[in-house]
C-alpha positions as a Markdown table, in Angstrom:
| # | Residue | x | y | z |
|---|---|---|---|---|
| 1 | Met | 18.8 | -0.4 | -15.2 |
| 2 | Thr | 16.1 | -2.6 | -13.8 |
| 3 | Pro | 13.9 | -1.4 | -10.9 |
| 4 | Lys | 15.5 | -4.0 | -8.6 |
| 5 | Thr | 19.0 | -2.7 | -9.6 |
| 6 | Val | 18.0 | 0.9 | -9.0 |
| 7 | Arg | 16.6 | 0.0 | -5.5 |
| 8 | Lys | 19.7 | -1.9 | -4.6 |
| 9 | Thr | 21.9 | 0.9 | -5.7 |
| 10 | Ala | 19.8 | 3.5 | -3.9 |
| 11 | Phe | 19.9 | 1.4 | -0.6 |
| 12 | Arg | 23.6 | 1.0 | -0.8 |
| 13 | Lys | 24.2 | 4.7 | -1.2 |
| 14 | Ser | 21.8 | 5.5 | 1.7 |
| 15 | Ile | 23.6 | 3.4 | 4.3 |
| 16 | Pro | 26.1 | 6.1 | 5.3 |
| 17 | Ile | 23.3 | 8.6 | 5.6 |
| 18 | Met | 21.2 | 6.3 | 7.7 |
| 19 | Cys | 24.1 | 5.6 | 10.1 |
| 20 | Ser | 24.8 | 9.4 | 10.4 |
| 21 | Tyr | 21.1 | 10.0 | 11.2 |
| 22 | Leu | 21.2 | 7.3 | 13.9 |
| 23 | Phe | 24.2 | 9.0 | 15.7 |
| 24 | Val | 22.8 | 12.5 | 15.2 |
| 25 | Ala | 19.5 | 11.4 | 16.7 |
| 26 | Met | 21.2 | 9.9 | 19.8 |
| 27 | Ala | 23.2 | 13.1 | 20.2 |
| 28 | Tyr | 20.0 | 15.2 | 19.9 |
| 29 | Gly | 18.1 | 13.0 | 22.4 |
| 30 | Met | 21.0 | 13.4 | 25.0 |
| 31 | Met | 21.1 | 17.1 | 24.5 |
| 32 | Met | 17.3 | 17.5 | 25.0 |
| 33 | Gln | 17.5 | 15.3 | 28.1 |
| 34 | Glu | 20.4 | 17.4 | 29.5 |
| 35 | Ala | 18.4 | 20.6 | 28.8 |
| 36 | Gly | 15.6 | 19.2 | 31.0 |
| 37 | Phe | 13.1 | 18.0 | 28.3 |
| 38 | Ala | 11.2 | 14.7 | 28.4 |
| 39 | Trp | 11.8 | 12.0 | 25.9 |
| 40 | Tyr | 8.4 | 12.7 | 24.3 |
| 41 | Asp | 9.4 | 16.3 | 23.6 |
| 42 | Ser | 12.4 | 15.0 | 21.6 |
| 43 | Leu | 10.2 | 12.6 | 19.8 |
| 44 | Leu | 7.6 | 15.3 | 19.0 |
| 45 | Ala | 10.3 | 17.7 | 17.8 |
| 46 | Ser | 11.9 | 14.9 | 15.6 |
| 47 | Leu | 8.5 | 14.2 | 14.0 |
| 48 | Thr | 7.5 | 17.8 | 13.3 |
| 49 | Ile | 10.7 | 19.5 | 12.5 |
| 50 | Tyr | 12.0 | 19.1 | 8.9 |
| 51 | Thr | 15.5 | 20.5 | 9.4 |
| 52 | Gly | 17.7 | 18.5 | 11.7 |
| 53 | Ala | 20.0 | 21.4 | 12.4 |
| 54 | Phe | 17.0 | 23.5 | 13.5 |
| 55 | Gln | 16.3 | 20.8 | 16.2 |
| 56 | Phe | 19.6 | 21.6 | 17.8 |
| 57 | Val | 19.1 | 25.4 | 17.5 |
| 58 | Leu | 15.5 | 24.9 | 19.1 |
| 59 | Ile | 17.0 | 23.4 | 22.2 |
| 60 | Arg | 18.8 | 26.7 | 22.9 |
| 61 | Phe | 15.8 | 28.8 | 21.9 |
| 62 | Leu | 13.4 | 26.9 | 24.2 |
| 63 | Ser | 15.9 | 26.9 | 27.1 |
| 64 | Ser | 16.4 | 30.7 | 26.8 |
| 65 | Gly | 12.8 | 31.6 | 26.3 |
| 66 | Ala | 13.2 | 33.0 | 22.8 |
| 67 | Ser | 10.1 | 34.6 | 21.2 |
| 68 | Val | 7.9 | 32.7 | 18.9 |
| 69 | Leu | 8.7 | 35.2 | 16.1 |
| 70 | Thr | 12.5 | 34.5 | 16.5 |
| 71 | Ile | 11.8 | 30.8 | 16.4 |
| 72 | Ala | 9.6 | 31.0 | 13.4 |
| 73 | Val | 11.9 | 33.3 | 11.3 |
| 74 | Thr | 14.9 | 31.1 | 12.1 |
| 75 | Ala | 13.0 | 28.0 | 11.1 |
| 76 | Leu | 11.9 | 29.6 | 7.9 |
| 77 | Leu | 15.4 | 30.7 | 6.9 |
| 78 | Met | 17.1 | 27.4 | 7.9 |
| 79 | Asn | 14.5 | 25.4 | 5.8 |
| 80 | Ser | 14.7 | 27.6 | 2.8 |
| 81 | Arg | 18.1 | 26.4 | 1.8 |
| 82 | Gln | 16.6 | 23.1 | 0.5 |
| 83 | Ala | 14.8 | 25.2 | -2.2 |
| 84 | Phe | 18.2 | 26.5 | -3.4 |
| 85 | Tyr | 19.6 | 23.0 | -3.6 |
| 86 | Ser | 16.7 | 22.1 | -6.0 |
| 87 | Leu | 17.6 | 24.9 | -8.4 |
| 88 | Ser | 20.3 | 22.9 | -9.9 |
| 89 | Phe | 17.9 | 20.1 | -10.7 |
| 90 | Val | 14.9 | 22.0 | -12.0 |
| 91 | Asp | 15.3 | 20.7 | -15.5 |
| 92 | Glu | 15.4 | 17.2 | -14.2 |
| 93 | Phe | 12.4 | 17.7 | -11.9 |
| 94 | Lys | 10.3 | 19.3 | -14.7 |
| 95 | Lys | 10.4 | 16.1 | -16.5 |
| 96 | Met | 8.7 | 14.5 | -13.6 |
| 97 | Gly | 5.5 | 16.4 | -14.1 |
| 98 | Arg | 3.2 | 16.6 | -11.0 |
| 99 | Lys | 6.0 | 15.2 | -8.8 |
| 100 | Met | 8.2 | 18.3 | -9.3 |
| 101 | Pro | 6.9 | 20.2 | -6.1 |
| 102 | Tyr | 7.5 | 17.1 | -4.0 |
| 103 | Met | 11.0 | 16.6 | -5.5 |
| 104 | Ile | 11.9 | 20.2 | -4.6 |
| 105 | His | 10.5 | 19.9 | -1.1 |
| 106 | Thr | 12.4 | 16.6 | -0.4 |
| 107 | Met | 15.8 | 17.9 | -1.6 |
| 108 | Thr | 17.7 | 17.8 | 1.7 |
| 109 | Asp | 21.4 | 18.1 | 2.4 |
| 110 | Glu | 21.8 | 14.4 | 2.2 |
| 111 | Thr | 19.8 | 13.7 | -0.9 |
| 112 | Tyr | 21.6 | 16.6 | -2.6 |
| 113 | Ala | 25.0 | 15.1 | -1.7 |
| 114 | Val | 24.0 | 11.6 | -3.0 |
| 115 | Lys | 22.5 | 13.1 | -6.2 |
| 116 | Thr | 25.6 | 15.3 | -7.0 |
| 117 | Val | 28.3 | 12.7 | -6.1 |
| 118 | Arg | 28.4 | 10.0 | -8.6 |
């Protein structure tokens, strides 16, 4: 496959994921606003939190006054699942050399789904 064909295929496969991100982002923003947070709090959380599901959990934690330790441990556990997704692609990632750690880190729910469904 040519690089142009690969990009077109990747873009076509990513359209449903992009659409789902749009609606999840709108729902998250509405929930943050309803919980009393400003729009820039939502933006900051979206830019700094890797796991989208944790953003929704964080709303409840911040609203209820959860401890920093509780928030940190929950974030660590929720983010660790991506490492387990990567286990099924270790052989493929090893062939990428220095890119391997990056590939493991960026294996999200959505990229795993696209990669495993052919």
